[in-house]
C-alpha positions in Angstrom: -34.6 -18.2 -5.9 -36.4 -18.0 -2.5 -33.2 -16.9 -0.8 -32.6 -14.3 -3.5 -36.1 -12.8 -3.1 -35.9 -12.7 0.6 -32.5 -11.0 0.5 -33.7 -8.4 -2.0 -36.8 -7.7 0.0 -34.7 -7.3 3.2 -32.6 -4.7 1.5 -35.6 -2.9 0.1 -37.3 -2.8 3.6 -34.1 -1.6 5.2 -33.8 1.3 2.7 -37.5 2.3 2.9 -37.6 2.2 6.6 -34.8 4.8 6.9 -35.6 8.5 7.2 -36.0 10.4 4.0 -33.8 13.2 5.2 -30.2 13.1 6.3 -29.7 13.1 10.1 -29.0 16.3 11.9 -25.5 16.8 13.1 -24.8 17.9 16.6 -22.3 20.5 17.6 -18.7 19.2 17.8 -17.1 18.8 21.2 -15.2 21.8 22.5 -11.5 21.7 21.7 -10.0 24.7 23.5 -7.1 26.5 21.9 -3.9 26.3 23.9 -1.4 28.0 21.6 2.2 26.9 21.5 4.7 28.8 19.2 7.8 27.5 17.5 10.5 29.4 15.6 11.8 28.1 12.2 14.4 30.2 10.5 12.7 33.4 11.7 9.2 32.2 11.0 6.9 32.0 14.0 4.4 29.1 13.8 1.6 28.8 16.3 -0.1 25.5 17.0 -3.4 25.9 18.9 -4.0 22.1 19.3 -0.6 20.8 20.4 -2.3 19.4 23.4 -4.3 16.9 21.3 -1.0 15.1 20.5 -0.8 13.5 24.0 -2.8 10.3 23.9 -1.9 9.7 27.6 -3.9 12.8 28.6 -7.4 11.8 29.8 -8.8 15.0 28.3 -7.6 14.0 24.8 -9.2 10.6 25.1 -12.4 12.2 26.3 -12.4 14.6 23.4 -11.7 11.8 20.9 -14.5 9.7 22.4 -16.9 12.6 22.1 -15.9 13.0 18.5 -16.6 9.3 17.9 -20.0 9.6 19.5 -20.9 12.5 17.3 -19.7 10.7 14.2 -21.6 7.6 15.0 -24.8 9.5 15.7 -24.5 10.9 12.2 -23.3 7.7 10.4 -25.7 5.3 12.1 -28.7 7.3 11.2 -27.9 7.7 7.5 -30.9 6.6 5.5 -28.8 4.3 3.2 -26.3 2.8 5.6 -28.1 -0.4 6.7 -28.8 -1.4 3.1 -25.3 -0.5 2.0 -23.8 -2.6 4.8 -26.0 -5.6 3.9 -25.0 -5.3 0.3 -21.3 -5.2 1.1 -21.7 -8.2 3.4 -23.4 -10.1 0.5 -20.6 -9.3 -1.9 -17.9 -10.1 0.6 -19.5 -13.4 1.7 -20.4 -14.6 -1.8 -16.9 -14.4 -3.3 -14.5 -17.2 -4.0 -11.2 -17.5 -2.2 -8.3 -15.4 -3.2 -4.6 -16.3 -3.1 -1.8 -13.8 -2.5 2.0 -13.8 -1.9 2.8 -17.3 -3.1 6.3 -18.7 -2.5 7.7 -21.9 -4.0 10.2 -23.7 -1.9 11.2 -27.3 -1.6 8.7 -28.4 -4.2 5.8 -26.9 -2.2 3.7 -23.9 -3.2 2.8 -21.7 -0.2 0.2 -18.9 -0.3 -1.9 -16.6 1.7 -5.5 -17.7 1.3 -8.3 -15.2 1.8 -11.7 -16.9 2.3 -14.6 -14.6 3.3 -16.4 -14.5 5.6 -13.4 -15.5 7.7 -12.0 -12.4 9.5 -8.4 -13.0 8.5 -6.5 -14.8 5.7 -4.7 -18.0 6.4 -1.5 -19.7 5.2 -1.9 -22.8 3.0 0.4 -25.2 1.1 -0.1 -27.4 -1.9 2.0 -29.4 -4.3 1.4 -27.1 -7.2 -0.9 -24.5 -8.6 -2.5 -27.2 -10.7 -3.4 -29.4 -7.8 -5.7 -27.5 -5.4 -6.9 -30.9 -4.0 -3.5 -31.2 -2.3 -4.0 -28.0 -0.3 -3.6 -28.1 3.4 -3.8 -25.4 6.0 -0.5 -24.6 7.7 -1.8 -21.9 10.0 -5.3 -20.3 10.4 -5.4 -17.1 12.6 -9.2 -17.4 12.8 -8.8 -20.6 14.8 -6.0 -19.2 16.9 -8.1 -16.1 17.8 -11.9 -16.0 17.7 -11.8 -12.2 17.9 -10.3 -11.9 14.4 -7.6 -9.6 15.8 -4.6 -11.9 15.1 -2.9 -11.2 11.8 0.0 -12.5 9.8 2.3 -9.7 8.8 4.6 -11.9 6.7 5.7 -15.5 6.4 8.8 -17.3 5.1 9.2 -21.0 4.4 12.5 -22.8 4.9 14.4 -23.6 1.8 13.3 -27.2 1.8 9.7 -26.3 2.6 9.6 -28.3 5.9 9.2 -25.3 8.2 7.6 -21.9 8.0 8.2 -18.8 10.2 5.2 -16.4 10.5 5.2 -12.9 12.0 2.0 -12.5 14.0 0.6 -9.3 15.6 -2.7 -8.2 17.2 -5.2 -5.5 16.3 -3.4 -4.1 13.3 -0.4 -3.0 15.4 2.2 -4.7 13.2 4.2 -5.4 16.3 5.1 -9.0 15.5 6.8 -12.0 17.0 8.0 -14.8 14.8 6.3 -18.2 15.4 7.6 -21.4 13.7 5.4 -24.2 12.4 6.0 -27.7 10.9 4.4 -27.6 7.5 3.5 -31.3 7.4 1.7 -31.3 10.7 0.9 -27.7 11.3 2.4 -28.1 14.8 3.8 -25.0 16.3 7.4 -25.2 17.7 8.2 -23.6 21.0 10.3 -20.9 19.4 8.9 -17.5 19.7 11.1 -14.6 18.7 9.9 -11.1 19.7 10.1 -7.8 17.8 11.0 -9.1 14.3 8.5 -6.6 12.8 7.2 -3.2 13.5 5.4 -0.4 11.5 8.5 1.8 11.3 11.1 -0.4 9.4 8.9 -3.4 8.8 10.6 -6.8 9.2 12.1 -9.7 7.4 13.7 -13.1 7.8 15.1 -16.0 5.9 16.4 -19.5 6.7 19.7 -21.1 6.9 20.0 -23.9 4.3 20.3 -26.7 6.9 17.1 -25.6 8.8 19.1 -25.1 12.0 17.6 -21.6 12.3 16.9 -18.3 10.6 18.3 -14.8 10.2 15.9 -12.1 11.1 15.5 -8.4 11.6 15.5 -7.4 15.3 14.5 -4.2 17.0 16.2 -3.1 20.3 14.9 -5.0 23.3 14.8 -4.4 27.1 17.3 -1.6 27.9 19.5 -1.9 24.9 18.6 1.6 23.8 16.6 4.5 25.3 12.8 4.3 24.9 12.9 6.9 22.1 15.0 4.5 20.1 12.9 1.4 20.6 11.6 1.4 17.1 14.9 2.3 15.3 18.3 0.8 14.8 17.0 -2.4 13.2 19.7 -5.1 13.0 20.1 -8.7 11.8 20.3 -11.6 14.3 20.4 -15.3 14.0 18.0 -17.6 15.9 18.9 -21.3 16.5 15.8 -23.4 16.6 15.1 -24.8 20.0 17.0 -22.2 21.9 16.0 -19.2 24.0 15.7 -16.1 21.8 17.6 -14.2 24.4 20.7 -16.2 23.3 20.3 -15.2 19.6 23.5 -13.9 18.0 24.1 -10.6 16.3 25.0 -10.8 12.6 25.1 -7.3 11.0 23.6 -3.9 11.3 25.3 -1.9 14.0 26.7 0.5 11.4 23.5 0.9 9.5 21.6 4.2 9.7 19.1 4.9 12.5 16.3 4.7 10.0 17.6 1.6 8.2 14.9 -0.8 6.8 16.4 -4.3 6.2 15.1 -7.0 3.8 16.7 -10.4 3.8 16.7 -12.9 1.0 18.6 -16.2 0.6 19.6 -17.7 -2.7 17.7 -20.8 -3.7 20.6 -23.0 -2.7 21.2 -21.2 0.6 24.8 -20.4 -0.2 24.3 -16.6 -0.2 22.3 -14.2 1.9 21.5 -10.7 0.7 20.6 -7.9 3.1 19.0 -5.0 1.3 19.1 -1.9 3.4 17.0 1.1 2.6 17.8 4.6 4.1 14.3 5.3 5.3 11.5 5.5 2.8 13.0 7.8 0.1 14.3 5.1 -2.3 18.0 4.8 -1.4 19.4 1.3 -1.0 22.6 -0.4 0.0 23.2 -4.2 -0.3 25.3 -6.6 1.6 26.2 -10.2 0.7 27.1 -13.0 3.1 28.7 -16.3 2.1 28.4 -19.7 3.8 31.4 -18.9 6.0 29.5 -15.9 7.4 31.7 -13.3 5.7 29.9 -10.1 4.6 30.7 -7.9 1.6 29.1 -4.6 0.9 28.3 -4.8 -2.8 26.5 -1.5 -3.3 26.2 1.9 -1.5 23.3 4.4 -1.3 24.9 6.6 -4.0 25.1 3.7 -6.5 21.4 3.8 -7.1 21.0 0.0 -7.1 17.5 -0.6 -5.9 17.2 -4.4 -6.1 19.7 -7.3 -6.1 19.1 -11.0 -6.6 21.2 -14.1 -7.1 20.7 -15.8 -10.5 20.9 -19.6 -11.0 24.2 -19.3 -12.9 26.0 -17.8 -9.8 25.8 -14.3 -11.1 24.3 -11.3 -9.4 21.5 -9.4 -11.2 20.9 -5.8 -10.1 18.2 -3.2 -11.0 20.0 0.1 -11.4 18.7 3.7 -11.6 22.2 5.2 -12.0 22.0 7.3 -15.1 19.0 5.2 -15.9 15.8 6.6 -14.2 13.6 4.1 -16.0 15.9 1.3 -14.8 18.4 -1.2 -16.4 19.5 -4.7 -15.3 23.2 -5.2 -14.6 25.0 -8.5 -14.1 28.3 -9.4 -12.3 29.9 -12.7 -11.5 29.0 -13.4 -7.9 32.2 -15.0 -6.7 34.4 -12.2 -8.1 32.2 -9.6 -6.5 32.2 -11.3 -3.1 36.0 -11.7 -3.2 36.5 -8.1 -4.0 37.9 -8.8 -7.5 35.0 -7.0 -9.3 33.0 -3.8 -8.7 30.0 -2.2 -10.3 32.1 -0.5 -13.0 32.6 -4.0 -14.5 28.9 -4.8 -14.6 27.4 -5.9 -17.9 24.1 -4.3 -19.0 21.7 -7.2 -19.6 18.6 -5.2 -20.1 18.9 -1.5 -21.1 16.4 1.2 -20.1 13.7 2.3 -22.4 14.4 5.2 -24.7 12.1 7.6 -22.9 9.8 10.4 -23.9 9.0 13.8 -22.7 6.8 13.8 -19.6 5.2 17.1 -20.6 4.3 16.0 -24.1 1.1 17.7 -25.3 0.0 14.7 -27.3 -3.5 13.6 -26.5 -2.7 10.0 -27.2 -0.9 7.5 -25.0 1.3 6.4 -27.9 4.4 7.8 -26.2 3.9 5.7 -23.1 5.6 2.6 -24.4 8.8 4.6 -24.8 8.5 5.6 -21.1 8.3 2.1 -19.8 10.1 1.7 -16.5 11.5 -1.5 -15.0 9.5 -2.1 -11.9 11.0 -5.5 -10.8 12.7 -8.6 -12.1 13.0 -12.3 -11.2 15.8 -14.6 -12.3 14.9 -18.2 -13.0 16.9 -21.1 -14.5 17.7 -20.0 -18.1 15.4 -17.0 -17.9 15.2 -13.5 -16.6 11.6 -12.1 -16.2 11.3 -8.3 -16.2 8.1 -6.5 -15.2 7.7 -3.0 -16.7 5.3 -0.4 -15.7 4.0 2.0 -18.3 2.2 4.8 -16.6 0.2 2.3 -14.5 -0.4 -0.8 -16.6 2.2 -3.5 -16.9 4.0 -5.6 -19.4 6.3 -8.6 -18.9 9.4 -9.3 -20.9 11.5 -12.5 -20.9 15.3 -12.7 -21.6 17.9 -15.4 -21.8 21.0 -15.2 -19.6 22.7 -13.1 -22.3 19.9 -10.6 -22.5 18.3 -11.8 -25.7 14.5 -11.4 -25.8 12.4 -14.6 -25.6 8.7 -15.4 -25.8 6.8 -13.5 -23.1 3.3 -13.7 -21.6 0.5 -11.7 -23.3 -1.5 -9.6 -20.9 -5.0 -8.1 -21.2 -5.3 -4.4 -22.0 -5.0 -1.9 -19.1 -3.8 -4.6 -16.7 -1.0 -5.1 -14.2 1.4 -7.9 -13.1 1.8 -7.7 -9.3 3.9 -10.7 -8.7 6.2 -13.2 -10.5 7.0 -16.4 -8.7 9.8 -18.7 -10.0 8.9 -22.3 -10.1 10.9 -25.2 -11.6 12.8 -25.3 -15.0 12.5 -21.6 -15.7 8.7 -21.6 -15.4 6.8 -19.0 -13.3 3.5 -18.1 -11.8 2.4 -14.5 -12.5 -0.5 -12.5 -11.0 -2.6 -10.5 -13.4 -5.0 -7.8 -12.2 -7.3 -5.4 -14.1 -10.1 -3.1 -13.2 -12.8 -5.2 -14.7 -11.7 -8.8 -14.3 -11.0 -10.7 -11.1 -7.3 -11.3 -10.2 -5.9 -14.4 -11.8 -2.8 -16.5 -11.4 -1.3 -17.9 -14.6 1.5 -20.4 -15.1 3.9 -19.5 -17.8 5.7 -22.4 -19.5 9.1 -21.2 -20.5 9.6 -23.9 -23.2 6.4 -23.4 -25.0 5.8 -19.7 -24.3 2.2 -20.4 -23.3 0.3 -19.2 -20.3 -2.4 -21.2 -18.5 -4.9 -19.9 -16.0 -4.5 -21.8 -12.7 -7.0 -22.9 -10.0 -5.5 -20.2 -7.7 -7.5 -17.6 -9.7 -10.3 -15.6 -8.1 -14.0 -15.8 -9.0 -16.0 -12.8 -7.8 -19.6 -12.7 -6.7 -20.1 -9.7 -9.0 -18.8 -8.5 -12.4 -18.3 -5.4 -14.3 -19.7 -6.5 -17.6 -21.8 -3.3 -17.7 -18.7 -1.1 -17.1 -15.7 0.1 -19.0 -12.3 1.7 -18.2 -11.4 4.9 -20.1 -7.8 5.9 -19.8 -7.4 9.7 -20.4 -4.8 12.3 -19.6 -5.0 15.6 -17.7 -2.4 18.4 -18.1 -0.9 19.5 -14.8 0.2 23.1 -13.9 3.7 22.7 -15.4 2.4 20.9 -18.6 3.0 17.3 -17.5 0.5 14.8 -18.8 -1.1 12.8 -16.0 -3.0 9.6 -16.5 -6.5 9.0 -15.2 -8.2 5.6 -15.3 -12.0 6.3 -15.4 -14.2 3.4 -14.3 -17.8 4.0 -15.4 -20.9 2.2 -16.6 -21.2 1.9 -20.4 -23.4 4.7 -21.8 -22.7 7.1 -19.0 -23.8 10.6 -20.0 -21.3 13.3 -19.7 -23.6 16.1 -18.4 -21.7 17.1 -15.3 -24.1 15.5 -12.9 -22.4 12.1 -12.2 -21.4 11.5 -8.6 -17.7 10.8 -8.9 -14.9 9.6 -6.5 -11.4 10.7 -7.5 -8.7 8.6 -5.8 -5.0 9.3 -5.5 -1.8 8.5 -3.6 1.4 10.0 -5.1 4.4 9.1 -3.0 7.3 6.8 -2.1 7.6 5.6 -5.7 4.5 3.4 -5.0 2.8 2.6 -8.3 -1.0 2.8 -8.6 -1.6 -0.1 -10.9 -4.8 -1.6 -12.3 -6.6 -3.9 -9.8 -10.0 -5.6 -9.7 -12.4 -3.0 -8.5 -13.7 -3.6 -5.0 -17.2 -4.2 -3.8 -17.2 -0.5 -2.8 -16.8 0.4 -6.5 -19.5 -2.1 -7.5 -22.0 -0.5 -5.1 -20.9 3.0 -6.2 -21.4 2.2 -9.9 -24.7 0.6 -9.3 -26.0 3.9 -8.0 -24.8 5.8 -11.1 -21.4 6.8 -9.8 -18.0 7.1 -11.5 -14.7 5.9 -9.9 -11.5 7.5 -11.1 -7.9 6.3 -10.2 -5.0 8.6 -10.9 -1.3 8.0 -11.7 0.0 11.3 -10.3 3.7 12.1 -9.7 5.3 10.8 -6.5 4.8 7.2 -7.7 7.2 5.6 -10.2 4.7 4.9 -13.0 7.1 6.5 -15.4 10.3 5.7 -13.5 12.4 7.4 -10.8 12.0 10.8 -12.5 8.3 10.6 -12.0 8.9 9.8 -8.3 11.6 12.5 -7.7 9.4 15.1 -9.3 6.9 14.4 -6.5 9.2 14.2 -3.5 11.1 16.4 -1.1 10.9 20.1 -2.3 9.0 19.0 -5.4 6.0 17.6 -3.5 3.7 20.4 -4.6 3.7 18.8 -8.1 1.7 15.9 -6.6 -1.1 18.2 -5.5 -1.0 20.1 -8.8 -1.4 16.8 -10.7 -4.4 15.8 -8.6 -6.1 19.1 -8.8 -5.5 19.0 -12.6 -7.2 15.6 -12.7 -10.2 16.9 -10.8 -10.4 20.0 -13.0 -10.3 17.7 -16.1 -13.3 15.7 -14.9 -15.2 18.9 -14.4 -14.1 20.4 -17.8 -15.0 17.2 -19.6 -18.4 17.1 -17.9 -17.9 13.8 -16.2 -19.0 15.6 -13.0 -19.1 19.0 -11.3 -17.7 20.3 -8.0 -21.1 19.7 -6.4 -20.9 16.0 -7.3 -17.2 15.4 -6.9 -15.6 13.6 -3.9 -11.9 12.8 -3.3 -10.5 9.9 -1.4 -7.0 8.8 -0.2 -5.2 7.3 2.7 -1.8 7.6 4.5 0.3 9.6 2.1 -2.9 9.8 0.1 -4.4 11.4 3.3 -1.7 14.1 3.0 -2.8 14.5 -0.6 -6.4 15.0 0.5 -5.4 17.6 3.1 -3.2 19.6 0.8 -5.8 19.4 -2.0 -8.9 20.5 -0.1 -7.0 23.3 1.7 -5.7 24.6 -1.6 -8.9 24.3 -3.6 -11.8 23.8 -1.2 -14.4 25.0 -3.8 -13.5 22.2 -6.2 -14.9 19.4 -4.1 -18.1 18.5 -2.3 -16.8 15.7 0.0 -13.6 14.2 1.2 -12.7 10.8 2.7 -9.2 10.9 4.2 -7.9 7.8 6.0 -4.9 7.5 8.4 -3.5 10.7 6.9 -0.6 13.0 7.6 -1.5 16.7 8.1 1.1 18.5 10.3 4.2 18.4 8.1 6.3 20.3 10.6 6.0 17.8 13.4 5.5 14.5 11.6 9.2 13.6 11.8 9.0 13.6 15.6 7.0 10.4 15.5 9.1 7.2 15.2 7.9 6.4 11.7 8.0 10.1 10.8 11.8 10.1 10.8 11.8 7.3 8.2 9.8 9.6 6.0 12.3 12.4 6.0 14.1 11.0 3.0 10.8 11.2 1.1 9.2 14.4 2.5 12.2 16.3 3.8 13.0 17.7 7.3 12.5 21.0 9.1 16.1 20.8 10.0 16.9 21.9 6.4 15.8 25.4 5.6 14.8 24.8 2.0 12.9 21.6 2.9 11.2 23.5 5.8 10.0 26.1 3.4 8.6 23.5 1.1 6.9 21.6 3.9 5.4 24.7 5.4 4.2 25.9 2.0 1.8 22.9 1.7 1.4 21.5 5.2 -2.4 21.0 5.4 -2.8 21.7 9.1 -1.1 25.1 8.7 -3.2 26.1 5.7 -6.6 25.8 7.2 -8.1 29.3 7.0 -10.5 30.7 9.5 -13.8 31.5 7.8 -13.2 29.4 4.7 -16.0 27.2 3.4 -14.7 23.6 3.4 -16.4 20.5 1.9 -17.8 17.7 4.0 -14.9 15.7 5.4 -14.7 12.2 7.0 -11.4 11.5 8.7 -10.7 7.8 9.6 -7.9 6.7 11.9 -7.0 3.7 14.1 -5.8 3.8 17.7 -3.1 1.2 16.9 -1.6 3.0 13.9 2.2 3.1 14.3 2.8 4.3 10.8 0.9 7.5 11.0 0.2 8.8 14.4 -3.6 9.4 15.0 -2.7 12.8 16.5 -2.7 14.2 12.9 -6.3 13.3 12.4 -7.3 14.7 15.8 -5.5 18.0 15.3 -6.8 18.5 11.8 -10.3 17.7 12.8 -10.2 20.3 15.7 -8.7 22.9 13.5 -11.2 22.5 10.7 -14.2 22.4 13.0 -13.1 25.7 14.5 -12.4 27.3 11.1 -15.1 26.0 8.8 -17.7 28.5 7.5 -19.8 25.9 5.5 -22.6 23.9 6.9 -21.0 20.7 5.8 -19.8 18.3 8.6 -16.2 17.6 9.6 -16.2 14.1 11.2 -13.6 12.0 12.9 -13.9 8.2 13.1 -11.4 6.5 15.4 -11.3 2.7 15.5 -10.1 1.0 18.7 -9.3 -2.4 17.0 -7.3 -1.4 14.0 -4.1 0.4 13.0 -2.9 1.7 9.6 -5.1 -0.9 7.8 -2.8 -3.9 7.8 -4.4 -6.9 9.6 -7.8 -5.3 9.9 -10.6 -7.9 10.4 -13.2 -8.3 7.7 -16.1 -7.1 9.8 -14.3 -3.9 10.6 -13.4 -3.4 6.9 -17.1 -3.7 6.0 -18.1 -1.3 8.8 -15.6 1.2 7.4 -16.8 0.8 3.8 -20.4 1.2 4.9 -19.6 4.4 6.7 -17.7 5.8 3.8 -20.4 5.0 1.2 -23.2 6.2 3.5 -21.3 9.5 4.1 -20.7 10.0 0.3 -24.3 9.1 -0.7 -25.6 11.6 1.9 -23.3 14.4 1.0 -23.5 14.0 -2.8 -27.2 13.5 -2.8 -27.3 9.9 -4.0 -30.4 8.0 -3.0 -29.6 4.3 -2.6 -31.7 2.1 -4.8 -31.7 -1.7 -4.0 -30.0 -3.8 -6.7 -31.7 -7.0 -7.7 -28.6 -8.9 -8.5 
């Protein structure tokens, strides 16, 4: 009790000691216009801030540093920020551990363990989910680097669980080398394989059955390709344990596209290796199968629309197909016949058919049609079972089938919840990860024989709850009549009088599904101050299948922005909030969403938080990772796609003399997914054009990248900045919470 009172008093004093008025904002640093013009199909496009693209230019670094100083002067003097930061630290430090990405191999359960206040998660192993006392640490980045800058990008245990390979990178760069550890002792082997992962095509590896080494994705090294190709042309190599990586042998990939992204997965018995090859980020996949003799067979092509392939325990190949089935269907083929060339996809048996479907632009005000729109998101074969995870507009369901496709008993899920992971164990049993907006994430063990689910010790316990809150799932109607789901997190009894400070969040791209997840400490702090948090399921994701994705990609990208604007307008029309109390937030592709939305409807919002965003759509493909995005966004090399890109490109639609909302841009110097130049150019353009008195701020972090691998302290600093900014701009006065 004494500690509780002291903490509450400290927060109160921090708040009361702050100034009553928001800090004044100094004039932005001068960004001179140096126009450069380009021609696209007879259209002249002038870029005044091309010079800000060159990070090697000392003038660019000087300008960026000056922007950071200005931003920090504003943020560090916000009345509420000290108390907000302390509250976030309390919530982060008081939580239980969380487990992610478990893998079961060789009778050992591996998992990523997140244990605040440690800066980075660590890799642990235990005998089962029911025996937490057997847990041991395999690798702890916090011990390896006291700065908190070392992060695990991915890990893969050997098939017998004796070894584990971990891809490690620094400062959020995602530029990883593979390190190998003995699981029993935690001892690191001398093997260190460079460039297995980067932010462009990611990375992957898997082990040979005899533990002699592993297959891995490898980027060009030394002078194998010109510098401009250093982060392209990913291929598969084999590393023999105990040998110099320079002696590693080529396996496959020379004929893959320049923007290939390869994922490797071995069958449980090690007899087969599958290489899944995506053609950039647009959702096209080809699959290759290798047998124990090292012979490769291409089993699917990009045009086949097979998005996932796995080896089942009965020596068959299960495949998730979108061919004439945009909501997905599961196909099956005998593996040996396929590998020998005696079978092809036309002979595949449909094991699980797609859902019947329903009109996307239904005018019904209920969500009763959603079950008919269920889309297969993923599947996991297990001995005697096939587990299928469906997504229904955002929430999930799990179905279970026998090898012939007959339905069996399946797990029961809470309402408005999602299943993020299904991990096969022994005898057809699985672990599955359930998340919802109001309850901490939980791992359940599903017993295939009894059909019962048991909550495991891997489940999370949060230092806060949402017992005072509720989630309301409603639907806005977009410009073309399409119904778009909104998930509205609010305190019970919230009055709909148009005065509630509200954050509207969106993403809308790459077929990435925005599913229910346990609301963060940021949401808890926001609700405590009377706020509403809204999560959208706009097009561009695949919440209703590939049709939902395709309607928000390439030349149809404007649908994404229309959906988001419709959600904002719905909140205003239903008196959840008003434009004076409405903020929008998004990152990466969601940053593009922010830019397009506030340039198209600046009067609809009072504040914007946009992280690691894309804003110049005519030059994004010139960045290494930008070329991988052409299959999702399009390319200026195609006249129709150029016209679509230019029609919404945020940077090119900033208007001189327009009144823009307050905007906080966040980026990281080590971001190799979205070049920070986008944030620099967009900031300079807006600061020169803006006619409102609201600030346009740029926050650049020197020790982070796109967000992957960011240390806990930096995460808290970012959240405190965001909440402090929003409180100030929306007129929310922070009140200490005695909890």
